[in-house]
C-alpha positions in Angstrom: 10.7 111.2 33.3 13.9 113.2 33.0 17.0 111.6 31.5 20.3 113.7 31.7 23.5 113.1 29.8 26.6 115.2 29.7 27.6 113.6 26.4 29.9 115.4 23.8 30.8 112.5 21.4 29.0 111.1 18.5 25.5 109.8 19.1 24.3 106.1 18.7 22.3 105.6 15.5 18.9 103.9 15.5 17.8 103.1 12.0 14.2 102.1 11.5 12.4 100.8 8.4 8.8 99.6 8.0 7.1 97.0 5.8 4.7 94.0 6.3 5.2 90.6 7.7 3.2 87.7 6.0 2.0 90.2 3.3 -0.5 91.7 5.8 0.8 92.8 9.2 2.7 96.0 9.7 6.4 95.3 10.6 9.3 97.3 11.8 13.0 96.4 11.5 16.3 98.1 11.8 19.7 98.4 13.5 21.2 100.0 16.5 24.9 101.1 16.2 27.5 103.2 17.9 30.7 104.4 16.3 30.0 102.1 13.3 29.6 98.9 15.5 26.5 97.0 16.5 25.1 97.6 20.0 23.9 94.3 21.7 24.1 92.3 24.8 25.4 88.8 25.4 23.0 87.5 28.1 19.3 88.0 28.7 16.4 86.4 30.5 13.9 84.3 28.5 11.6 87.4 28.9 14.1 89.7 27.2 15.6 91.5 30.2 19.3 92.1 29.7 21.7 90.3 32.2 24.7 92.4 31.2 25.5 96.0 30.9 25.7 95.8 27.1 22.1 94.7 26.3 19.7 97.2 25.1 15.9 97.1 24.8 14.1 98.8 22.0 10.8 100.3 23.3 8.0 100.6 20.7 5.1 103.0 21.1 2.2 103.3 18.7 0.1 106.3 18.0 -3.7 105.9 17.9 -3.5 102.1 17.9 -6.2 99.5 18.7 -4.7 99.5 22.2 -5.7 103.1 22.8 -7.8 105.0 20.2 -6.0 108.3 20.9 -2.4 109.1 21.9 0.8 107.1 22.3 0.7 103.6 23.9 3.6 101.2 24.6 3.2 98.2 22.4 6.2 96.1 23.3 10.0 96.1 24.0 12.6 93.7 23.0 16.4 93.3 22.7 18.6 94.1 19.8 20.0 90.8 18.4 23.4 89.5 19.8 26.2 89.9 17.2 24.6 92.5 14.9 22.3 94.9 16.8 19.5 94.1 14.3 15.8 94.0 15.6 12.4 93.3 14.0 8.9 93.3 15.2 5.5 92.4 13.5 2.3 93.9 14.6 0.4 90.7 14.5 -2.7 89.9 16.5 -2.3 89.2 20.3 -5.5 88.7 22.2 -7.5 90.3 19.2 -5.3 93.4 18.9 -2.2 94.2 16.8 -1.0 97.4 18.4 -0.6 98.9 14.8 -1.1 102.6 14.6 -0.6 105.6 12.5 3.0 106.2 13.7 5.7 104.3 15.7 8.1 105.7 18.2 11.1 103.6 19.0 13.3 104.6 22.0 16.5 102.9 23.1 19.0 103.7 25.9 22.4 104.9 24.9 25.4 102.6 25.3 27.4 103.4 28.4 26.5 107.0 29.4 25.5 108.0 25.8 22.0 109.7 25.6 18.8 107.8 24.8 17.9 107.9 21.2 14.3 108.0 19.8 13.0 107.8 16.3 9.4 108.2 15.0 8.4 106.7 11.7 5.0 106.7 9.9 3.1 103.5 9.6 3.6 101.7 6.2 -0.2 101.8 5.7 -2.0 99.2 3.7 0.0 96.3 2.1 1.9 97.3 -1.1 3.6 94.4 -2.8 6.1 96.6 -4.8 7.2 98.5 -1.6 7.4 95.2 0.4 9.6 93.7 -2.3 12.1 96.6 -1.9 12.0 96.4 1.9 12.4 92.7 1.9 15.7 93.1 0.1 16.8 95.5 2.9 15.9 92.8 5.5 17.8 90.2 3.6 20.8 92.5 3.3 21.0 92.7 7.1 21.9 89.0 7.1 20.3 88.4 10.5 19.3 84.8 11.5 16.1 86.1 13.3 14.7 88.7 11.0 13.6 87.2 7.7 11.8 88.7 4.6 8.3 87.3 3.9 
């Protein structure tokens, strides 16, 4: 794929954190903003397809996951939350697989004609109660109705 953008302004910001959901499953969360404001849509299908020009899907790829023993593989995509641009996703079992890997790459289309943004973060690894407590405080600080600390 080739994505072109003749953009000269500030870039959108995709912030990504990792921790664990239910004290066991790897979990990612974060925000998508542009010019200090949240980027989100107002209408979407039940399957998560945007029904307006504002909605943005976060695409999540996993490296060396149980979906594919080597290389990057798409795990899921989902919308940023209406009102605050927050997102969260837990790598819990679906049909016997979690999609958890050694790294996660999140990609999202820029608002308007802004360029796409991609961030790669390492897996949080095995559960660590102390780190999870710190990360749970960050989730709580987002004050999002859908993303909750465990």
